[in-house]
KEKE-372279 format. One line per field, with one value per atom (N, C-alpha, C): residue number from 1; atom name; y, x, z. Coordinates in steps of 0.2 Angstrom, whole numbers, always signed. Atoms other than C-alpha are relative to their C-alpha. Example, Ala and Ser with C-alpha at 12.3 -4.5 7.8 and 13.67 -1.06 7.14 Angstrom:
BEGIN
k 1_1_1_2_2_2
a N_CA_C_N_CA_C
Y -6_-22_+6_-6_-5_+5
X +4_+62_+4_-4_+68_-4
Z +0_+39_+0_-1_+36_+3
END
This chain:
BEGIN
k 1_1_1_2_2_2_3_3_3_4_4_4_5_5_5_6_6_6_7_7_7_8_8_8_9_9_9_10_10_10_11_11_11_12_12_12_13_13_13_14_14_14_15_15_15_16_16_16_17_17_17_18_18_18_19_19_19_20_20_20_21_21_21_22_22_22_23_23_23_24_24_24_25_25_25_26_26_26_27_27_27_28_28_28_29_29_29_30_30_30_31_31_31_32_32_32_33_33_33_34_34_34_35_35_35_36_36_36_37_37_37_38_38_38_39_39_39_40_40_40_41_41_41_42_42_42_43_43_43_44_44_44_45_45_45_46_46_46_47_47_47_48_48_48_49_49_49_50_50_50_51_51_51_52_52_52_53_53_53_54_54_54_55_55_55_56_56_56_57_57_57_58_58_58_59_59_59_60_60_60_61_61_61_62_62_62_63_63_63_64_64_64_65_65_65_66_66_66_67_67_67_68_68_68_69_69_69_70_70_70_71_71_71_72_72_72_73_73_73_74_74_74_75_75_75_76_76_76_77_77_77_78_78_78_79_79_79_80_80_80_81_81_81_82_82_82_83_83_83_84_84_84_85_85_85_86_86_86_87_87_87_88_88_88_89_89_89_90_90_90_91_91_91_92_92_92_93_93_93_94_94_94_95_95_95_96_96_96_97_97_97_98_98_98_99_99_99_100_100_100_101_101_101_102_102_102_103_103_103_104_104_104_105_105_105_106_106_106_107_107_107_108_108_108_109_109_109_110_110_110_111_111_111_112_112_112_113_113_113_114_114_114_115_115_115_116_116_116_117_117_117_118_118_118_119_119_119_120_120_120_121_121_121_122_122_122_123_123_123_124_124_124_125_125_125_126_126_126_127_127_127_128_128_128_129_129_129_130_130_130_131_131_131_132_132_132_133_133_133_134_134_134_135_135_135_136_136_136_137_137_137_138_138_138_139_139_139_140_140_140_141_141_141_142_142_142_143_143_143_144_144_144_145_145_145_146_146_146_147_147_147_148_148_148_149_149_149_150_150_150_151_151_151_152_152_152_153_153_153_154_154_154_155_155_155_156_156_156_157_157_157_158_158_158_159_159_159_160_160_160_161_161_161_162_162_162_163_163_163_164_164_164_165_165_165_166_166_166_167_167_167_168_168_168_169_169_169_170_170_170_171_171_171_172_172_172_173_173_173_174_174_174_175_175_175_176_176_176_177_177_177_178_178_178_179_179_179_180_180_180_181_181_181_182_182_182_183_183_183_184_184_184_185_185_185_186_186_186_187_187_187_188_188_188_189_189_189_190_190_190_191_191_191_192_192_192_193_193_193_194_194_194_195_195_195_196_196_196_197_197_197_198_198_198_199_199_199_200_200_200_201_201_201_202_202_202_203_203_203_204_204_204_205_205_205_206_206_206_207_207_207_208_208_208_209_209_209_210_210_210_211_211_211_212_212_212_213_213_213_214_214_214_215_215_215_216_216_216_217_217_217_218_218_218_219_219_219_220_220_220_221_221_221_222_222_222_223_223_223_224_224_224_225_225_225_226_226_226_227_227_227_228_228_228_229_229_229_230_230_230_231_231_231_232_232_232_233_233_233_234_234_234_235_235_235_236_236_236_237_237_237_238_238_238_239_239_239_240_240_240_241_241_241_242_242_242_243_243_243_244_244_244_245_245_245_246_246_246_247_247_247_248_248_248_249_249_249_250_250_250_251_251_251_252_252_252_253_253_253_254_254_254_255_255_255_256_256_256_257_257_257_258_258_258_259_259_259_260_260_260_261_261_261_262_262_262_263_263_263_264_264_264_265_265_265_266_266_266_267_267_267_268_268_268_269_269_269_270_270_270_271_271_271_272_272_272_273_273_273_274_274_274_275_275_275_276_276_276
a N_CA_C_N_CA_C_N_CA_C_N_CA_C_N_CA_C_N_CA_C_N_CA_C_N_CA_C_N_CA_C_N_CA_C_N_CA_C_N_CA_C_N_CA_C_N_CA_C_N_CA_C_N_CA_C_N_CA_C_N_CA_C_N_CA_C_N_CA_C_N_CA_C_N_CA_C_N_CA_C_N_CA_C_N_CA_C_N_CA_C_N_CA_C_N_CA_C_N_CA_C_N_CA_C_N_CA_C_N_CA_C_N_CA_C_N_CA_C_N_CA_C_N_CA_C_N_CA_C_N_CA_C_N_CA_C_N_CA_C_N_CA_C_N_CA_C_N_CA_C_N_CA_C_N_CA_C_N_CA_C_N_CA_C_N_CA_C_N_CA_C_N_CA_C_N_CA_C_N_CA_C_N_CA_C_N_CA_C_N_CA_C_N_CA_C_N_CA_C_N_CA_C_N_CA_C_N_CA_C_N_CA_C_N_CA_C_N_CA_C_N_CA_C_N_CA_C_N_CA_C_N_CA_C_N_CA_C_N_CA_C_N_CA_C_N_CA_C_N_CA_C_N_CA_C_N_CA_C_N_CA_C_N_CA_C_N_CA_C_N_CA_C_N_CA_C_N_CA_C_N_CA_C_N_CA_C_N_CA_C_N_CA_C_N_CA_C_N_CA_C_N_CA_C_N_CA_C_N_CA_C_N_CA_C_N_CA_C_N_CA_C_N_CA_C_N_CA_C_N_CA_C_N_CA_C_N_CA_C_N_CA_C_N_CA_C_N_CA_C_N_CA_C_N_CA_C_N_CA_C_N_CA_C_N_CA_C_N_CA_C_N_CA_C_N_CA_C_N_CA_C_N_CA_C_N_CA_C_N_CA_C_N_CA_C_N_CA_C_N_CA_C_N_CA_C_N_CA_C_N_CA_C_N_CA_C_N_CA_C_N_CA_C_N_CA_C_N_CA_C_N_CA_C_N_CA_C_N_CA_C_N_CA_C_N_CA_C_N_CA_C_N_CA_C_N_CA_C_N_CA_C_N_CA_C_N_CA_C_N_CA_C_N_CA_C_N_CA_C_N_CA_C_N_CA_C_N_CA_C_N_CA_C_N_CA_C_N_CA_C_N_CA_C_N_CA_C_N_CA_C_N_CA_C_N_CA_C_N_CA_C_N_CA_C_N_CA_C_N_CA_C_N_CA_C_N_CA_C_N_CA_C_N_CA_C_N_CA_C_N_CA_C_N_CA_C_N_CA_C_N_CA_C_N_CA_C_N_CA_C_N_CA_C_N_CA_C_N_CA_C_N_CA_C_N_CA_C_N_CA_C_N_CA_C_N_CA_C_N_CA_C_N_CA_C_N_CA_C_N_CA_C_N_CA_C_N_CA_C_N_CA_C_N_CA_C_N_CA_C_N_CA_C_N_CA_C_N_CA_C_N_CA_C_N_CA_C_N_CA_C_N_CA_C_N_CA_C_N_CA_C_N_CA_C_N_CA_C_N_CA_C_N_CA_C_N_CA_C_N_CA_C_N_CA_C_N_CA_C_N_CA_C_N_CA_C_N_CA_C_N_CA_C_N_CA_C_N_CA_C_N_CA_C_N_CA_C_N_CA_C_N_CA_C_N_CA_C_N_CA_C_N_CA_C_N_CA_C_N_CA_C_N_CA_C_N_CA_C_N_CA_C_N_CA_C_N_CA_C_N_CA_C_N_CA_C_N_CA_C_N_CA_C_N_CA_C_N_CA_C_N_CA_C_N_CA_C_N_CA_C_N_CA_C_N_CA_C_N_CA_C_N_CA_C_N_CA_C_N_CA_C_N_CA_C_N_CA_C_N_CA_C_N_CA_C_N_CA_C_N_CA_C_N_CA_C_N_CA_C_N_CA_C_N_CA_C_N_CA_C_N_CA_C_N_CA_C_N_CA_C_N_CA_C_N_CA_C_N_CA_C_N_CA_C_N_CA_C_N_CA_C_N_CA_C_N_CA_C_N_CA_C_N_CA_C_N_CA_C_N_CA_C_N_CA_C_N_CA_C_N_CA_C_N_CA_C_N_CA_C_N_CA_C_N_CA_C_N_CA_C_N_CA_C_N_CA_C_N_CA_C_N_CA_C_N_CA_C_N_CA_C_N_CA_C_N_CA_C_N_CA_C_N_CA_C
Y +1_+57_-7_+6_+45_-3_+3_+32_-3_+4_+26_-5_+4_+11_-2_+1_+5_-7_+7_-12_+0_+0_-14_-8_+7_-30_-3_+3_-31_-4_+4_-41_-8_+7_-58_-2_+2_-69_+3_-3_-62_+7_-6_-45_+0_+0_-49_-2_+4_-59_+7_-5_-43_+5_-6_-31_-3_+3_-44_+1_-3_-40_+6_-8_-22_+2_-3_-19_+1_-1_-20_+6_-3_-9_+7_-7_+7_+2_-3_+18_+0_-1_+19_-4_+5_+5_+1_+0_+8_-7_+7_-8_+2_+0_-6_-5_+6_-17_+3_-1_-14_-3_+2_-24_+2_-2_-15_-4_+6_-30_-3_+4_-38_+4_-5_-22_+1_-1_-20_-6_+6_-38_-1_+0_-37_+4_-6_-21_-3_+3_-30_-6_+6_-45_+3_-3_-34_+5_-5_-21_-4_+1_-22_-1_+0_-24_+7_-6_-11_+6_-5_-1_+2_-1_+9_-2_+3_+0_+3_-3_+8_-3_+2_+1_+6_-4_+10_-3_+3_+5_+4_-3_+8_-5_+3_+1_+4_-3_+4_+3_-3_+9_+7_-7_+24_+5_-5_+39_+4_-4_+50_-4_+3_+36_+0_-1_+36_+7_-7_+55_+0_+0_+52_-5_+4_+38_+4_-5_+50_+5_-6_+63_-2_+3_+52_-2_+1_+46_+5_-5_+63_+3_-2_+67_-4_+4_+52_+1_-1_+56_-1_+1_+51_-7_+8_+37_-3_+4_+23_-6_+5_+8_-3_+2_+2_-7_+8_-17_+1_-1_-15_-8_+7_-33_+0_+1_-29_-2_+2_-37_-6_+5_-50_-4_+5_-66_+0_+1_-73_-2_+2_-81_+6_-5_-65_+5_-5_-53_-1_+0_-49_+4_-4_-42_+6_-7_-25_+1_-1_-26_-2_+2_-36_+4_-5_-24_+6_-6_-10_-1_+1_-17_-2_+3_-26_+5_-4_-13_+7_-8_+4_+2_-2_+5_+0_+0_+1_+7_-6_+16_+6_-6_+27_+1_+0_+22_+3_-3_+26_+7_-7_+42_+4_-5_+49_+1_+1_+42_+4_-2_+48_+6_-6_+66_-1_+1_+58_-3_+5_+48_+5_-4_+54_-5_+5_+46_-6_+6_+28_-2_+2_+27_-6_+6_+9_-2_+2_+2_-6_+6_-15_-1_+1_-20_-7_+8_-38_-1_+2_-45_-7_+6_-62_-5_+4_-76_-2_+2_-78_+2_-2_-67_-3_+3_-76_-6_+7_-92_+0_-1_-85_+1_-2_-87_+4_-3_-78_+9_-6_-60_+5_-3_-47_+5_-6_-35_+6_-6_-19_+6_-5_-10_-1_+3_-19_+3_-1_-14_+7_-7_+4_+3_-1_+4_-2_+3_-5_+4_-5_+7_+7_-6_+20_-1_+3_+13_+5_-6_+30_+3_-3_+34_+0_+1_+38_-5_+5_+26_-6_+4_+14_-9_+8_-3_+0_+1_+0_+0_+1_+4_-7_+7_-12_-6_+5_-22_+0_-1_-15_-3_+1_-19_-7_+7_-36_-5_+5_-43_-2_+2_-51_-6_+4_-64_+4_-5_-49_-3_+2_-54_-6_+6_-71_+3_-2_-67_-2_+2_-78_+4_-4_-68_+7_-6_-52_+1_-1_-56_+0_+0_-60_+7_-7_-44_+5_-5_-34_-1_+1_-42_+2_-2_-39_+7_-8_-21_+2_-3_-20_-1_+1_-28_+7_-4_-15_+8_-8_+1_-1_-1_-4_+2_-3_+0_+7_-8_+17_+3_-4_+21_+1_-1_+17_+5_-6_+30_+7_-5_+42_+2_+0_+39_+2_-1_+41_+7_-7_+60_+1_+1_+57_-4_+6_+43_-5_+5_+31_-5_+5_+14_-4_+4_+2_-7_+5_-16_-5_+5_-30_-7_+6_-46_-5_+4_-61_-7_+7_-75_-5_+6_-93_-2_+3_-104_+0_-1_-100_-2_+3_-108_+7_-5_-94_-3_+1_-94_+1_-2_-85_-5_+5_-98_-7_+5_-112_+1_-1_-104_+0_+0_-102_-8_+7_-120_-5_+4_-127_+0_-2_-118_-2_+1_-121_-5_+5_-139_+1_+0_-133_+3_-2_-125_-5_+5_-142_-2_+2_-146_+5_-4_-131_-2_+3_-137_-7_+7_-154_+1_-2_-145_+3_-4_-135_-5_+3_-141_-3_+0_-138_-4_+5_-150_+2_-3_-140_+7_-8_-123_+4_-6_-108_+3_-3_-100_+8_-6_-83_+4_-2_-80_+1_+0_-84_+5_-6_-71_+7_-6_-58_+1_+0_-62_+4_-3_-56_+6_-6_-42_+4_-4_-36_+1_-3_-37_+5_-6_-28_+6_-8_-13_+1_-1_-14_+4_-4_-4_-5_+4_-19_-1_-1_-18_+6_-8_-1_+2_-1_-4_-4_+4_-15_+5_-5_-5_-2_+0_-6_-7_+7_-26_-3_+3_-40_-6_+6_-53_-5_+6_-70_-5_+4_-81_-7_+5_-97_-7_+7_-111_-3_+2_-114_-1_+4_-119_+4_-2_-106_-3_+2_-112_-8_+6_-130_-1_+0_-126_+2_-1_-117_-5_+5_-131_-6_+7_-145_+4_-2_-134_+1_-1_-131_-7_+7_-151_-3_+5_-155_+0
X +4_+9_+2_-1_+15_-6_+5_+3_+2_-2_+3_-5_+4_-3_+2_-1_-5_-3_+2_-7_+1_+0_-10_+0_-2_-5_+4_-4_+8_+5_-6_+21_-1_+1_+13_-7_+7_-1_-2_+3_-13_+2_-2_-7_+6_-6_+10_-1_+2_+2_-3_+4_-8_+6_-4_+7_+5_-3_+16_-3_+3_+3_-1_+0_+2_+7_-7_+21_+0_-1_+17_-6_+5_+2_-1_-1_+8_+7_-7_+24_+2_-4_+26_-6_+4_+20_+2_-1_+17_-2_+2_+18_-1_+1_+9_-1_+0_+12_+1_-2_+13_+6_-6_+28_+6_-4_+43_+5_-5_+55_-4_+4_+40_+0_+1_+37_+6_-7_+55_+2_-2_+57_-4_+4_+43_+1_-3_+50_+6_-6_+67_-2_+2_+58_-2_+3_+49_+5_-4_+63_+3_-2_+68_-5_+4_+52_-3_+1_+44_-1_+3_+36_+6_-5_+47_-4_+2_+43_+3_-2_+42_-4_+4_+39_-2_+3_+28_-3_+2_+26_-6_+7_+8_-3_+5_-5_-6_+6_-20_-5_+5_-30_+3_-2_-18_-2_+1_-26_+5_-5_-11_+3_-4_-2_-4_+4_-16_+0_-2_-14_+6_-6_+4_+1_+1_-1_-2_+3_-12_+4_-3_+0_+8_-5_+15_-2_+3_+3_+0_+1_+0_+7_-7_+18_+3_-3_+22_-4_+3_+9_-8_+7_-9_-3_+3_-19_-3_+4_-23_-4_+2_-25_+1_+1_-29_-1_+2_-28_+0_+1_-34_-1_+0_-29_+1_-2_-24_-7_+6_-35_+2_-1_-36_-6_+5_-46_-1_+4_-56_+5_-4_-41_+6_-4_-31_+0_+1_-39_-7_+6_-54_-5_+6_-71_+1_+0_-67_+6_-6_-50_-3_+1_-57_-4_+4_-71_+4_-4_-59_+5_-6_-45_-5_+2_-56_-6_+6_-71_+1_+0_-68_+7_-6_-50_-1_+1_-56_-4_+2_-68_+4_-4_-55_+5_-4_-43_-4_+3_-56_-1_+1_-60_+6_-6_-42_+3_-2_-39_-6_+6_-56_+2_-2_-50_+6_-5_-36_-2_+2_-47_-2_+2_-49_-2_+2_-55_+4_-5_-48_+2_-2_-45_-4_+4_-50_+3_-3_-50_-4_+4_-53_+1_-1_-56_-2_+1_-55_-5_+5_-70_+1_-1_-74_-7_+5_-86_-4_+3_-91_-6_+9_-107_-4_+5_-113_-2_+3_-114_-4_+6_-126_-6_+6_-144_-5_+4_-152_+0_+1_-158_+2_+0_-150_-5_+4_-159_+1_-1_-163_+4_-4_-158_+9_-7_-141_+3_-2_-139_+2_-1_-141_+6_-6_-128_+6_-6_-117_+2_-2_-117_+3_-3_-110_+6_-6_-93_+5_-4_-86_-2_+3_-97_+5_-5_-88_-1_+4_-99_-1_+1_-99_+0_+0_-94_-4_+5_-104_-8_+6_-119_-2_+1_-117_-1_+1_-114_-8_+7_-131_-4_+5_-141_+0_-2_-132_-1_+2_-133_+8_-6_-119_+4_-3_-115_+5_-5_-105_+7_-6_-91_+3_-4_-88_+4_-4_-74_-2_+2_-80_-7_+5_-97_+2_-1_-89_+4_-3_-78_-5_+6_-93_-4_+2_-101_+4_-5_-86_+0_+1_-85_-6_+7_-104_+1_-2_-99_+3_-4_-87_-3_+4_-98_-5_+4_-110_+3_-4_-97_+1_-3_-91_-6_+6_-109_-2_+1_-110_+6_-5_-93_+0_+2_-97_-3_+5_-110_+5_-4_-98_+6_-4_-84_-1_+2_-94_+1_-1_-93_+8_-6_-74_+1_-2_-76_+4_-4_-68_-4_+5_-74_+3_-2_-73_-4_+4_-77_+4_-2_-75_+3_-1_-67_+0_+1_-72_+4_-4_-59_-5_+2_-65_+5_-5_-53_+6_-6_-36_+6_-6_-19_+5_-6_-10_+0_-1_-3_-6_+6_-18_-6_+4_-29_+0_-3_-19_-1_+0_-20_-8_+7_-39_-3_+1_-40_+1_-2_-31_-5_+5_-44_-6_+6_-59_-1_+2_-63_-5_+4_-76_+2_-3_-66_+2_-3_-60_-7_+5_-78_-2_+0_-78_+4_-4_-64_-1_+4_-72_-5_+7_-88_+3_-2_-78_+1_+0_-82_+7_-7_-64_+4_-4_-58_+6_-7_-44_-1_-1_-39_+1_-1_-38_+8_-7_-20_+0_+0_-16_+1_-1_-11_-6_+6_-28_-5_+4_-36_+4_-3_-23_-1_+2_-28_-6_+7_-46_+1_-2_-39_+2_-4_-28_-5_+6_-44_-3_+6_-55_+3_-4_-41_+1_-2_-38_-5_+4_-45_-5_+5_-53_-7_+5_-64_-4_+3_-70_-6_+6_-88_-2_+1_-86_+0_+1_-92_-5_+5_-100_-3_+2_-101_+6_-5_-92_+1_-3_-81_+1_-1_-83_+5_-6_-67_+0_+1_-72_+0_+0_-70_-7_+7_-89_-3_+3_-91_-6_+7_-105_-6_+6_-115_-2_+1_-112_-4_+4_-118_-6_+8_-133_-4_+4_-138_-1_+2_-136_-5_+4_-145_-8_+7_-160_-2_+3_-161_-2_+0_-162_-8
Z -7_+5_+2_-3_+17_+4_-3_+23_+6_-7_+41_+1_-4_+49_+7_-7_+66_+1_-2_+73_+7_-8_+93_+1_-1_+101_-5_+7_+87_+1_-3_+98_-2_+0_+96_-3_+2_+89_-5_+7_+77_+0_+2_+81_-5_+3_+74_-7_+8_+60_-4_+3_+55_-2_+2_+56_-6_+6_+44_-7_+6_+31_-2_+1_+34_-4_+1_+30_-8_+6_+11_-1_+1_+13_+1_-3_+21_-1_+0_+21_+5_-6_+39_+5_-5_+53_+6_-7_+71_+3_-3_+81_+8_-7_+97_+4_-5_+112_+6_-7_+131_+2_-3_+133_-5_+4_+126_-3_+3_+123_-6_+5_+113_-6_+5_+103_-5_+3_+99_-4_+4_+94_-6_+5_+83_-7_+5_+74_-3_+3_+72_-4_+5_+64_-7_+5_+52_-4_+3_+48_-6_+6_+30_-5_+5_+23_-1_+5_+12_+5_-4_+27_+5_-5_+39_+7_-6_+56_+6_-7_+73_+6_-6_+90_+3_-5_+101_+5_-5_+118_+3_-2_+125_+2_-3_+137_-4_+3_+127_+4_-4_+142_+4_-2_+145_-5_+4_+139_-3_+2_+138_-6_+5_+129_-8_+6_+116_-4_+2_+114_-4_+3_+110_-5_+6_+97_-5_+5_+88_-3_+2_+88_-5_+4_+82_-8_+7_+68_-4_+3_+63_-4_+3_+62_-6_+6_+51_-7_+7_+38_+1_-1_+34_+3_-3_+44_-7_+6_+31_+3_-3_+42_+6_-7_+60_+1_-3_+66_+7_-8_+84_+2_-3_+90_+7_-8_+108_+4_-4_+121_+4_-4_+134_+1_-2_+138_+6_-7_+153_+4_-5_+161_+3_+0_+161_+4_-4_+172_+3_-2_+182_-4_+5_+174_-2_+1_+177_-6_+3_+169_-8_+6_+154_-5_+3_+150_-2_+1_+152_-7_+5_+140_-7_+5_+127_-3_+1_+126_+0_-1_+133_-3_+4_+126_-7_+7_+110_-3_+1_+110_+2_-1_+117_-6_+5_+104_-7_+6_+90_+1_-1_+98_-1_+1_+98_-8_+7_+80_-5_+4_+73_-4_+3_+70_-7_+4_+59_-7_+6_+46_-4_+6_+30_-6_+4_+14_-2_+1_+12_+6_-6_+30_+3_-2_+37_+8_-6_+54_+1_-2_+60_+8_-7_+79_+1_-2_+86_+4_-4_+93_+1_-1_+96_-3_+1_+91_+7_-7_+110_+0_-1_+110_-5_+5_+94_+1_-2_+102_+5_-5_+115_-5_+5_+106_+4_-3_+119_-1_+2_+117_+6_-6_+129_+2_-2_+139_-4_+3_+130_+4_-4_+145_+0_+1_+145_-6_+7_+127_+1_+0_+130_+4_-4_+143_-4_+4_+132_-5_+6_+118_+3_-3_+130_+3_-4_+135_+2_-2_+137_+6_-5_+151_+6_-5_+167_+5_-5_+177_-4_+5_+163_+4_-3_+172_+6_-5_+187_-3_+3_+176_-3_+4_+166_+6_-6_+182_+3_-3_+189_-4_+4_+174_-2_+3_+169_+6_-6_+187_+2_-3_+197_-4_+6_+182_-2_+3_+175_+3_-4_+188_-2_+4_+179_-5_+5_+168_-8_+7_+153_-2_+2_+154_-2_+1_+155_-7_+7_+140_-6_+6_+130_+0_+0_+135_-3_+2_+131_-8_+8_+112_-2_+3_+110_+0_+1_+114_-6_+6_+101_-7_+6_+88_-1_+2_+92_-1_+0_+94_-7_+7_+76_-4_+4_+69_+1_-3_+79_-4_+3_+73_-8_+7_+55_-1_+1_+56_+0_-2_+64_-5_+5_+51_-7_+7_+36_-2_+2_+36_-3_+4_+32_-5_+6_+20_+2_-3_+32_+2_-1_+37_+5_-6_+51_-1_+0_+53_+7_-6_+68_-3_+3_+66_+6_-5_+76_-2_+2_+76_+4_-4_+82_+4_-4_+90_-5_+3_+84_+3_-4_+87_+2_-4_+99_+6_-7_+115_+5_-3_+122_+1_+1_+115_+5_-3_+123_+7_-7_+140_+1_-1_+138_+1_+1_+133_+6_-7_+148_+5_-8_+161_-3_+3_+149_-4_+6_+142_-3_+5_+133_-6_+7_+120_-4_+3_+115_-3_+3_+111_-7_+6_+99_-5_+4_+91_-4_+3_+88_-3_+2_+82_-8_+5_+69_-7_+6_+52_-4_+2_+46_+3_-2_+58_+3_-2_+65_+3_-2_+74_-6_+5_+64_+1_-1_+61_+0_+0_+65_-6_+8_+47_-4_+3_+41_+2_-1_+52_-3_+3_+46_-5_+7_+29_-1_+0_+33_+1_-2_+41_-5_+6_+27_-5_+5_+15_+2_-2_+25_+1_+0_+27_-7_+7_+8_-3_+5_-6_-4_+4_-13_+5_-5_+3_+0_-1_+0_+1_-2_+3_+5_-6_+17_+6_-5_+33_+4_-5_+49_+1_-2_+50_+3_-2_+59_-5_+4_+50_+4_-5_+57_-3_+2_+55_+4_-6_+64_-3_+2_+52_+0_+0_+52_+7_-6_+70_+3_-1_+73_-4_+4_+59_+3_-4_+66_+6_-6_+83_-1_+3_+77_-2_+2_+67_+5_-4_+80_+6_-5_+93_-3_+3_+80_+0_+1_+78_+5_-6_+95_+2
END
């Protein structure tokens, strides 16, 4: 039986770090990235490792492309592991695109791969600590909309119930990642029939080019770095190690939860808020 792994956003940063970890865990590995040159460079870098590595050019918002990905996976063998790291951050697009890439595409990817899930298949979806930093309780009406990201009018309905603040890209990003947290809970129940699993991964401030771009635009990020008990940025390899564990057989009873990889900054922020 040939086992197949998929890493999205595999050309750089945390996606590439995840790909490096998975080459020893599966027989064939699909490196998904929207940029062909980046995908091929990652495949060339990982060539020669245990897994057969293949670049797969895909924008994760492309429904036809996702169908091609599922078909190629089935051709190669049995789906074993998915690390869905593709995503964009607040400075990279408008609010609609952020929600589409970070949440809607996550749900679509899971939908097309769900029929391939078997006992032992494991998924991880990248979320963020961003919504966890917000102590307020979301409107239940907004949560009800958020829980149906594949509805045809999803974006308009969410904008209506959340309000104009959703057009702020940072706020949209937080809502998108909150949606990933919730989607994983629902998907864990759906995957249960196949004895497959899914978890979300919430990185904190990690030393990647994307993080540097956000920090240049948002000085508040430096405050989070300063508040991190470990006193530094995280490394992509540290997040990838958690992903590798979550996808491994050693984590076979880990399901439907979020794994926070933030160096302790959420704990520090919450304690500071409670002491005021």
